N, C-alpha and C positions, 0 to 999 in steps of 0.2 A: 269305343276308341276310334273306329273308322269314321263315324259321324263327326267326332271331334276334329280328326285330321282334315276332313273335307271342309268343315266349317272354317277351320284355321286357313286353309288354302284359299278359300273364297274371300275371306276378310283381308288376307295379305294381297290378293289380286286387286281388290277394291282400293286398298291403301295405296298401291302403286299407281293406279289410274288417277286417284285424287291428287297424289303428290305431283304428277306430271301436269295435270290440268289447273291446279289451283295454287301451286307453289307451297304446298305443305311438306315439311321435311321433319324427320325424326332423327335426332342425334343424342349423344350423351356418353356415358362411360360406365364401366363396371369395375369393381375391384374386390378382391378377397385375399385373406391371409390371416396370420396370427398377430395378436396384439398382447403385449405384456406391460403391466404397470404395477410397481411394487407398493404404491401408496393407496391401493383400494381399501375400501371400508371392510371391517370384519364381516366375514360371511360371504364376501364377493370373491370369486376366483381371480387370481392375479393374471392368468393367461387365458384368453378367449379367442374364438374365431370371429373375425370381423368380415361383414359383407355389405356391399352397397351396389344397387343398380339405379342409375339415374337416366330418365328419358326426357329430353326436351322436345316438345312439339311446337315447331315454329311455322307460322303461316304468313306469307307475304304476298303483296300484289304491288304493281307499279303503274302509276298513271301515265298518260301520254306525254305529260310535261316532265316526267322523271322523278316525281315524288313517290317514295316507298311508304306503304302502310303495312302494318303487321302486328302480330301478337305472339305471345309464348305462354304455354302452360307446362308445368313440370310435374312429372310423376316420379316418385322416389320410394324405394324400399331400402332402409339402412339400419344397421345396428350401431349402438353407441359404444363408448369406451368399455363399458361393462359387458358388452355382448348382448345387451337387451334390444330387441326389435319391436318397434311400435307398429309395425305393419305398413302396408303400401298406402301412401298419402298423395293427394293431389293438391298442388298449390293454386292460389288465386291467379287470375290472368294479369299479364303485363301487355299493355297495348302501346304501340309506338309509331312514329313517323320519322323519316329521314330524308334529308335533301342537302347535297353538296357539303358534307362535313358536319351538318347539324342533325342531331337526334334528340327527340323529345319523347318521353315516356310518361304514362299515367297508370295508375292501378297499383299492382304489386311490383313497384319499380326497383331498379338499382338505386344506390345512393352514392353520393360523391366520395365520402370517406371510405366506404367499403370498396369502391372501385378505383381508388387512388393508385397510381403507378408505384411500384416497388414496395408497397406497404406489407405484402405477404411474400416477398421474394426470399426470405430466409427459410421458408418452409421446406420440409423434406419427408420422405418416407411414404408408407402406404396411405396414411390418413392426412397427408399434407399438414403437418403440425410444426410449430416452433415456439419456444419460450421467448423469442424475440418478437412475436406478435403482440398486438395491443391486448391488455388484460381488461380493458374497459368495455362497457356495453354501448352499442349503437346499432341503428337499423341497417339492414342490407336487403338485397333481394331475398325474400323470405320463401323458403321451400313450401311452406304451408300457409303463409299469410293470414293475419287476423281478419275476421269477418268485417270489422269496423274500420279497418286501416285503409288509408288512401295516400298514395305518394305522387309526386310530380318530380321529374328528373330531366335535365337537359345537359347535353355535352356538345362541344364544338372542337374540331381539330383542323389545323392547317399548318403545313410546312414544319412538322415536328412539334408544334405547340398544341396542347390540349387543355381545355377548361371544362369543369363539371360543376353543376349545382343541383341541389336537391332539397325538397321539402316533404316531410312525412307527418301526417296527423293520424294518431292511433285511434281517434274516436270521431270520425267524420259525421256520423249520424246521431250519436248520443254522447253529449259532452260529459266527460268524467273528470275533468280538471287535469288530465295528463297533459304534459307539455308537448308542443310540436317540435320536431327535430329539424334543424337547418344545417346544411353542409355545403362545403366548397372545396374544390381540389384543382391544382394547377400542375402541369408538368411540361418539360421540354426534353426532347430526345434527339440525339444524333447517332451516327454509326458507332461511336466510341463511348458516349456517356448518356446518362439519363438523370435529371434532377426532378424531384417531386415534392409537393407540399400540400397538406390538407388540413381542414379544421372542421369540427362539428360542434354545434351548440345544442345543449339539452339532449345529448345522445340517448337513444332508446326511450325518449319521452321523459327522462329523469331531469328534474329541475337543476340547473347549475352543473350538470355533467358535461363540461366543456373540454374537449380533447383536441390536441393538434399534433401534427406529424410533419417531419421533414426527412428527406432521404436522398441519397445519391448512389449511383452505380457506375463503374468504369470498366470497360473492356480492355484489360491489360494486354491481351493477345486474343486471337480468335477462339482459343480453347479455354481462356480463363477470364472470369468476371468476378470482381469484388465490389461489395456494397456496404454502406453504413446508414442505418436508420436511427432516428430518435423520436420517441413518442412521449409527450406529456399526457399522463393517464387521466387527468381531470380531477383526481381526489388524492389527498395525502395517503389514504389507506392503500391506494394502488401504486403510488409513487410515479416514477418515470422510468422508461425502458430505452436502453441503447443496445443495438446489436450490430456486430461486425460479421459479415458472412462472405462466402465465396464458393464458386462452382467451377470445376475443371473437368473438361471432357477429353477423353482419349479413346479414340475408336468408338466402340459401342457403349462404353462405360463413362458415366458422369459422376464424379465424386463431389460431395457437398459437406460443408462445415459451417458452424457459427459459434460465436461466443456472445452471450447477452448479459447485461447487467440491469437489475431492477432494485431500486432503493426503498421499496415499501416496507413499512413497519411490520414486523411479524414474520419476515423471511428467515429461514434458518441459514440461508446463504444468499447473497446478493448476485452471485454468479451462476449462470446456467450455460450449458454447452451441448452441442449435438454434432454427430457425424452421420452421414448417410450416403447412399449410392443407388444409382439406377442403371440397369443393364437393358439396352434395347434388343428386344427379341424379334423386331420386324413386325409391326402391327400390334405389339403389346410391349410391356416392360416389367422386368423384375425389379422391385424396389424395396428399400428397407432403411431403417435408421435406429440409432441408439442415442438417447437424450437424458440429461439430468436436469431436474427442475429446481426451483427455489426452495422446496421442502427437502431437497437432497434425496428425492425418489427417482428411480430409474424407469424410463419409458423405452420400449423397443417394439418395433413392428417389422414384419417381413411378408411380402405378398406379391401379387400380380395385378397390374392395372391395364385395361385396354379401352380405347376410345372407338367410337363408331358414329 
């Protein structure tokens, strides 16, 4: 045990020196708590303990002319909705350069649709979920990245306006016939409101899986924000999704709520809703939610999240 403690101390000291000299930083978050879902398959417990620890290792350097170069690798250990843990995994690298509002990424990149403003703003609870999210498939920054996947992403922002574009090929080295995904997102934001739109063609490499999104959010008062999103899910089977949501902060508590509608065939109900709350503990938060989905099943979670 003493040898392990000594080795850990030495490694921590080396990491501190490296971070100071080379611009290497480690950040991320942890979360843990209880998750309940009434619609789990037979033989799967409805209530389980959920855990996640995410480490983002970011390395940056800056040239004499002000151009920033850097990269990110993600390490993550997480359990899914059923409480099953796949072990600690390391994602493929993301490389980037930045200069005066322009950012370009290659490798395991972000994507325009997945990074669009407002698209996930109805989410709540321990696992950041909402039935107002898109139900379609599309690429995003992949925690574990496919070995043959290559992405290119660019974003530019100036005076409240932002634009993003992305291209992802799932089979850079060996052609498998899977489609490349292309995405575009635009947004404009002021102190009071934000508007956002995004589209993706052949999402997740699936031919003709074309999805588009538009959303707006308005700060009614400093404590209250309301928003409305609409997503065309790309296929009749998934329909289209509209969600009205709002967040209200009073002191250390933030209350959240949404009502969503999805018109896909096969739904037991087209209406879903959720309520949630966060309580600021000072360096961490207690968070939870109760939601009903389109299968009329109940989802609930409660736990603690902390960033570092």
